[in-house]
N, C-alpha and C positions, 0 to 999 in steps of 0.2 A: 317660721316653720321649725318644729322640733328637730333636734339632731337625729340623724339616721344612725342606729346602732346595730349590733349583730343580732339582737333579739327583737322580733316584731310580733305583737299580738293584735287581735282584731276586736273592736268593740261591736256592740249590737247594731250600730248604723253602718258597719262595713268599712269604717275608716281605720287606718293604721295607727297604732299607738306604741310608744316606747315602753319597754319593760325593764325593771332594774337588772343590771348586768349579772350574768350567771358566771359561776366559776368555770364552767365549760361553755365557751361561746358557741352559738349556732353558726355553722359555716354557710348554710343556705337559707335564703330569706324568701318565703313563699307568698308574700303579699301580691306581687304582680301575677303570679300563677292563679291565685284565687280570682283576681279581677278578670283574667282571660276567660276563666270558666263562667263568669257572669255576663260576658259580652253577648249582645243579641245574636241570634242564629239567623243566617241568611235564608230568605224565603223568596223563591223565584215566582214572579208574576207571569203566568202563562198567557200567550196570545192565542185566542180561540178562532181567529180568522186566518185565512191563507194570505201570506205576504209574498208578493212577487219580487223577485230579485234579491231574496234574502241571501246574505253571504253564507258560504258553506260552514264557516267556523262558529256560527251562532246557532243556538237551538230555539226552542219555543219561547225563550225569554225575549226574543227580538220582536218588536212591535211595529217596525217600519217607521214611516215619517209621521210621528205624532208630536204635538206641541208639549212644551214644559207643563202647561196647565193640565193637559190630559194625563201626562205621566204622574203629576202630583195627585190627581184624583184617584189613580189606580194604586198608588203607594200609600196604604192607610195605616201601617204600623211599622215600628222600627224593625229593620232587617229585611224588609221587602225591597226588591230591586227588579229592574228591567233594562233592556238595551233598546235604544231608538236611533234612527238616522236623522241627521240634521236636515231641517226643512230648507235651509239656505245653501248649505255646502254639500254637494253630492259626494258620496263616498266617505263622509266623516260621520263617526258614530259617537254616541254619548251613553255613558253608564249613569243611570238615575237610581239612587238608593235613599232609603229613609233612615235617618238616625237622629235621635233626640227630638223627635217630632218635626223635623225639618227635612225637606227633600234636597239632597246634595247631588250635583251633576259634575261628572268628570269626563274629559275627552278620553275615548277608548281606542287602543291601538292593537294591532295584531301583526306579528312577524313570524308566525309559527307558535308563538306564545301570546297570551293576553296580558296587557299591561296598561297602567295609567301613570306609573312612575318608573322607578328603577327595577322593582321586582317584576318577574315574569312568571305567569301561571299557566298550567295546562288547561284549566277550566275557568269560566266566569265565576262559578260557585266558589272556588278556592280564592279567587281574587277578592270577592266581596267579603268572604269570611275573614280573610286577613285584614282587609280594610276596616271592618267593624271592630275587630280586636284593637287595632291601632287607635281608632277614634275613641273607643270606650276608655282605654288606658290614658289617652291624652286628657280626657275630661275628668276622670276620677283620680289620676295619679300624676298629673303634669308636673306639679312641684316636686314630688318624690323622685320622678325620673330625672328632672333637671339637676337634682343635688346628689343623687345616689353615687355618681361617679366621683364628684369632687370631695365628698365626705368619706370616701373609702380610702384606707391606707394599704398600700401594696404589701408592706411587711406583715400585715395581719390578714392578707387575702387567703382564700381557700387554696390557691395555687402554692403559696409559700408554706402554708401549714401542712398540706398533704405531701409536698415534695421536699420537705426539710431533710428527711432521712436520705432520700436519693441524692440530694445536693451534697450531703455530708460525705457519703461513701465514695463519691466520684472524685474527691480531691486527692492529690498526691499519688495518683496511680500511674504516673508516667515513667517510672524508673525502668531500667533495662530489663530487670527480672520479669516485669509485667508485660512489657512490649514483646519480648522474645520468648516468654514462657520458661525462663531459666531461673533456678533458685540461686541463692548466694554462693553456695559451694561450686556449682557448675560454672558460674561466671568467673570465680577466682581461678579455677582450673584452666579455663580458656585463656585468661589473661597471662597465666604462667606459660602456657603453650606458645602464645604469640611472642613471648620474649625470645624464643629460640628460632623464630622464623626470620627469613630475609625480609627486609623492609617492605618490598613490593608484594610479598606473599601473604602479608598480614591482612586480615579483614579490616574494613574501615573503622577508624577510631571513633568511638561513641563519646560525644561531648557530655560534660556534666549537666544534668537536667534537674538536679535537686533544687527545690524552691520554685520551680515553674509550675503554676497551677493552671492546667488546661481548662478547668471548670470556670476560671475567672476570665477567660478570653471573651472580650465583648462581642456580642452577636445580636443583631436585631431580629425580632420575630418575623417570620414570613407569613403575615396575616393575609388570608383570602376569605371573601364572603362565602359562607357555608350554609347548606340546607341541613339542619340538624333533625335527627329522627328521635322521637321520644320526648323527654322533658329536659331541655338544655338549660344549664346554669352557668352564669358568668364566673370565671375563675378569678376575676379581679374584685368585683363588688359583692359576689355571692347571690345576686338577684336572678330571678327567672328571666330567660330571654324569650320574649313573647313573639307571637306570630306563627304562621304555618310554614313559611319558607324564608330563607335568607335572614334568619333571626339574629345573626351576629357574624363574627369572624372566627376563624380557626387557624392557628399556626401550623403550617404544613410540615414543620420540622420537629415540633415538640408536643403538639396537640392542645396548646393553650386555647381555651374558649373564652370569648369576651364579647360584650356589646361593642359595636363599632366605636362608640364614644369612649368607652373604657379602654379600648386597645391603644388609644392615643396617649394614655398615661403610663403604659407598661414600659419599663426601661429595657435597654438592650442587653438582656441577660438570658436569652433563649438557651435552653439545655436540650439540644437535639437528641432524639431517641431513635434507636434502630427500628422501632416499631413503625416509624414514619419515614426515616431515611433508609430506603431499601436499595439504593443504587450506590455505585462507587465512582464511576466516570460521569463527568458532566455535573457533578455536585459542587456547590460552593465549598471552598477549601476549609473555611472556619467551621462550617456545618459538619464536614466530614471528620475533622480531627476531634471535635467535641462529641460527636455521636459515638466514635470509637475510643474516645479518651486516650488519644495518642498525641505526642508533641508535634508530629508531622504525619501526613497521610501514609498509611502503611504501604501503599503501592510504591511510593518513593523510596522508603526504607528497603523494602524487599528487592526492588529492581536494582538499586545501587549496590546493595550487598552482593547480589548474584553477579552483577557486571564486574565488580572489583574482584570477585572470587575467581573468575575465569575469562575475563575479556580485556584487561588493561593493555595487553600487547597485540590485540587484534587490529589489523590494518584498517583504517577508515572507520573506527569505532564512532558511532552516532551519525557519521556522514552516510555510511552504507545502510540502506533500508532492508529490513527483513521482509519476507513474503507477507503480503497484506492478509491473506487467509489465516496464516499462523498468528499474526498479531491480533486478529479478531478473536481467534480461539483463546489466546492468552488473556485477552481482556475479559472474555466470558468466564474464564477460570477465576479471575479476581472477583467478578460480580457474584459468582456462586459461592466461592470458598473464603473470600475476604482474607484475613490474616493467615489462614491456613493454606492459601493457594500454593500449589506445587509448580515452581518455575525453574526447577533444577535442570541440569543437562539432560537427564533422562526424559523429562517431559518436553523440553524445547532445546534441541541440540545447538541451534544457531543463536549465539548471544545477541545478534542484531534484532532478533524478535523481542528480546527483553528491552533493549534500548528503544526499539520502536514503540513499545507499550508505554514506556516512561514518557517519551515525547508526546504520544497521543494523550496521555493523562493531562499534561500541562496544556495541550492545545484545546482540550474540551472544557477546561475550567471556565465557568461563566464570568468570573472575575479573574483576570490573569494574575500570575504570581507577583509581578510588579503591577500593582493595582492602577486603575484608571486615575484615581485621585493623586497617586504619587508619581505618575508618568512624567509630568512636566518638570518636576524637580530633578529627576534622574537625567532627563535630556538636557536640562540647563547645566547640570554638572559636567556632562560630557563635552559641552561647548566651551568650557573654561579654557583659557590659553595655556596655563602651566599645569604640569602634572600634579604638583602639590595642591593647587586650587581644585583640580578635578577630584582628588581623593578626599579632601576636606568636605567638598560639597556633596560627594556621594555618601559620606558618613552621616551627614545631616539628612540626606534624602532617605536613607535606610530607616531613620527614626519615624518616617511617615507611614511605614508599612505596619499592618496589624501583626501582633506577635506570631500568629500561626504562619503568615506569609514570610515574616522575617526568618523564623527558625527553619522553614523549608528551603528558602533561598540560601541561607547560610550553609546548610547541609549539602545542597546541590553544588554550590560553588566550590566547596572543599573537595567534593568528588571530582569535579571537572578539573580542578587544579592537579589532582593526582593523575587524571587521564593525560593532561598536557605534559606532566612530568615524565611520561613515558612516550613522548612524541618521537623519540628515536626509533621506536618499534611500531607504534600505531599511526604515525604521521599526522597526528591531530594536535596542532598548535592552539594556543589560546584564541588566535584569530580565526582559525578554522572552526573551533567549537562555538565561538560567538556567532559566526555566520549561520550555524545550524540552529542555535537556540534562541537568537533574538526574536524571530517571528512568533515563537510560542510563549516566551516569557514577558514580552512587552507588546501591547496593542494600543495604538494611538486612539484616544477617545473621540477624535475628530470633532472637537468643539470649535466652533467658529470657522467651519469650512474644512475641506479636504486638504491636508498638508502635502508638500512636495514629497512624493514617495521615496525618491532617491536620497534626499537630505535626511528624511526621517529614518530610513534604513541605516544610513551611515552612522547617525547618532546612536541609534539603538544598539548597533553592533559594537560601537565603542564602549557603551555602558557595560555590556556583558563581558567584553574582553577585559576591562578594568576590574570588574568584580571577580573574574577568575584569577587574573595575574596577582592582584593585591588582596586576595580574600583574607589572609591572616591579619593584615593591617586594617581592613575595613570592618570586619565583623568582630564582635566581642568573643574572645576565646578564654 
């Protein structure tokens, strides 16, 4: 079979042919669309007699208990179809349809939708129409479909071509001036002002982020089967996605459209878009930071900044809970205003509301800050006999975290270290803080049975306490 290229032309017999490459390659390939247009049109064979016991979800295409031979006699041309009840098994139904001069029979099911395979349809007519399209393409373009994915190159795909500019401008936007909306002069003024402040009155120190490219954080696409409206095209191979429903898959985070087979070849380079990522809480952490192009979730940055501004000496910080109604209101402010959320003293007088929102954010993460994959290595480190061994093992365990998780954990532990440093006033020691945070930062994946909860909690608490106490030694500064 000839190689599939970007440019396809059609000969008089309707077969696809290669064309010499153009200086401007065609992104979209219409061969499969043309074939879909040529597929047989479904024609319902009506039953002219009254059928007793006809199921309510079938119409006049239902012919009752008739034999295969009788069905074949009624189906005289391609596209014709009817529904009949099995003569041997009561309550079982068959879809008989004509294609390629042959009558094909399929077991038919109904659970609120009609289906013979994975796809579910509102009407029998739609089911047959979709089936005829699939059969027609299988006959006339089977080889083409089998190779279109394998012979396509991701770097030349429509997705990469159309998104090259977007991917370029999202790089290196993580600096302080972008995240906090300050220009270079304003940042210098604030740094000079901080030099005159007492150590504990200064805002949290921002670590150097130059060279960290959020756009390069690895993230798999969140593909889900999708019912496309209009004429859908595959962003990987550029071919038309045939059928009436469930034509392919769509990434819920960036909108990448693809045939199901093509989606298996797409690398983990999803670039989430705020058009699709419309929530803040309960969103995967990597998705959130890539969608907002920030090194860490802005909720974490803003809550920690506000807490250190006015709450380091508050007794029981993080242990005492704010009112749940106010915490919910604060959460909704973040969902509505994102980075512009007002969580100042004027808006929320009780700092425990701010700390409550921060804990809620971590608790609602679908993948915890210390990921399920890294959990066992952290717990194993906590069980080492000597402190030196624990710390060395923890440094290795930290390497198992995705960059977004690592950077967020690093920032949080530096903050909790500063909180513990003020334990004379807030009465929150590293041990107390670890007791509060270990249930939200670590969650046992429970592989191979449910673990001993007491043993697991003790190890988890030890992990967080060590991360707080030795954060300067464990994290790269």
